C-alpha positions in Angstrom: -1.7 14.6 4.9 -4.4 12.4 6.5 -3.0 13.0 10.0 -3.1 16.7 9.5 -6.8 16.3 8.6 -7.3 14.7 12.0 -7.2 11.1 11.0 -5.4 8.7 13.3 -2.5 7.6 11.1 0.0 4.8 11.3 3.0 4.8 8.9 4.7 1.4 8.3 8.0 0.8 6.4 10.7 -1.9 6.6 13.4 0.8 6.0 14.7 2.7 9.0 16.0 5.4 6.6 12.6 5.8 5.0 10.9 6.1 8.4 13.3 8.9 9.4 12.5 10.8 6.2 8.8 10.3 6.9 9.1 11.4 10.5 10.9 14.6 9.4 8.1 15.4 6.9 5.4 14.7 9.4 6.7 16.7 12.4 3.8 17.8 14.5 1.2 15.7 12.6 0.9 12.9 15.2 1.7 10.0 13.0 2.5 6.7 14.7 5.5 5.3 12.7 6.4 1.6 12.9 9.3 -0.4 11.5 7.8 -3.6 10.1 7.5 -5.8 7.0 4.3 -5.3 5.0 3.5 -9.0 5.3 3.7 -8.9 9.1 2.0 -5.7 10.1 2.1 -4.7 13.8 -1.6 -4.1 14.0 -4.5 -5.9 15.6 -7.1 -7.8 13.5 -9.9 -5.8 12.0 -8.8 -2.4 13.4 -8.0 -0.4 10.2 -10.7 1.6 8.3 -8.4 2.8 5.4 -5.0 1.7 4.1 -2.9 3.3 1.5 0.0 1.8 -0.5 2.1 4.4 -2.2 4.6 2.1 -3.9 5.0 -1.0 -1.7 3.1 -3.6 -3.7 5.1 -3.1 -6.9 8.4 -4.1 -5.2 7.0 -7.2 -3.5 8.0 -10.5 -5.1 5.1 -12.3 -6.9 5.5 -15.2 -4.4 4.9 -12.9 -1.4 2.1 -10.9 -2.8 -0.6 -13.3 -1.5 1.0 -12.9 2.0 0.7 -9.1 1.6 -3.0 -9.3 0.6 -3.8 -11.8 3.4 -2.2 -9.4 5.9 -4.1 -6.4 4.7 -7.3 -8.5 4.9 -6.4 -9.4 8.5 -6.0 -5.8 9.7 -8.8 -4.1 7.7 -12.3 -4.0 9.0 -15.0 -5.5 6.7 -16.0 -2.7 4.3 -12.7 -0.9 4.8 -11.1 0.6 1.7 -7.5 0.1 0.4 -5.9 2.5 -2.0 -3.2 0.9 -4.1 -0.8 2.9 -6.3 2.1 1.4 -8.2 4.1 1.1 -11.4 2.2 0.2 -14.5 5.1 -1.8 -16.1 7.8 -4.1 -15.0 11.3 -2.6 -14.4 13.7 -5.5 -13.8 16.6 -3.2 -13.1 14.7 -1.6 -10.2 12.9 -4.7 -9.1 9.5 -3.3 -9.9 6.6 -5.6 -10.9 3.6 -4.1 -12.6 0.5 -3.2 -10.8 -2.3 -3.8 -13.3 -5.9 -5.0 -13.2 -4.9 -8.6 -13.9 -2.3 -8.7 -11.2 -4.5 -6.9 -8.7 -7.3 -9.4 -9.4 -5.0 -12.4 -9.2 -3.7 -11.4 -5.8 -6.5 -9.6 -4.0 -9.8 -11.1 -5.2 -9.1 -14.6 -3.8 -8.4 -13.0 -0.4 -11.8 -11.4 -0.1 -11.4 -8.0 -1.8 -13.3 -6.3 -4.6 -12.0 -3.4 -6.6 -13.1 -0.4 -8.6 -11.5 0.7 -11.9 -7.8 0.8 -12.3 -6.9 4.3 -13.3 -3.7 5.3 -15.1 -1.6 8.1 -13.6 1.9 9.5 -13.6 4.0 9.2 -10.5 6.7 11.8 -10.0 9.9 11.2 -8.0 13.3 12.7 -7.7 14.5 10.1 -10.1 12.0 11.1 -12.8 8.5 10.1 -13.8 7.0 6.7 -13.9 3.7 5.5 -15.4 1.5 4.1 -12.7 -1.9 2.7 -11.9 -4.3 3.5 -9.0 -7.1 1.3 -7.7 -9.4 1.4 -4.7 -10.2 -2.0 -3.2 -12.6 -3.0 -0.5 -12.4 -5.8 2.0 -15.6 -7.7 1.5 -15.7 -10.3 4.3 
């Protein structure tokens, strides 16, 4: 969507299959897709103005979430925004860990982020609907 609006866009995923699906959906949009782990992004320091997480954070183990936040802090410019969308409740069967205000604050605030309100939403997928949360964070320093 953002690439079609003229934004330089980079898509990152650790799954080759997910990247193939994304490439097929984005034909002609000019997205630069990269295979990588979210805790080791293939991006230079302070080069990103906006990042969007559409379901990555809620499947990252609690022990690795700090690494994820530090890596986002590294690649985002000061003042850059980060949109975080994830499941509102744990689902042990699917390996999903809730994305709520307390967890966002626990992980991101110590890394130099501030956040706006956490807004409830409904996420729709082929497998059904899932209650979710959405928050916009900003890299402070």
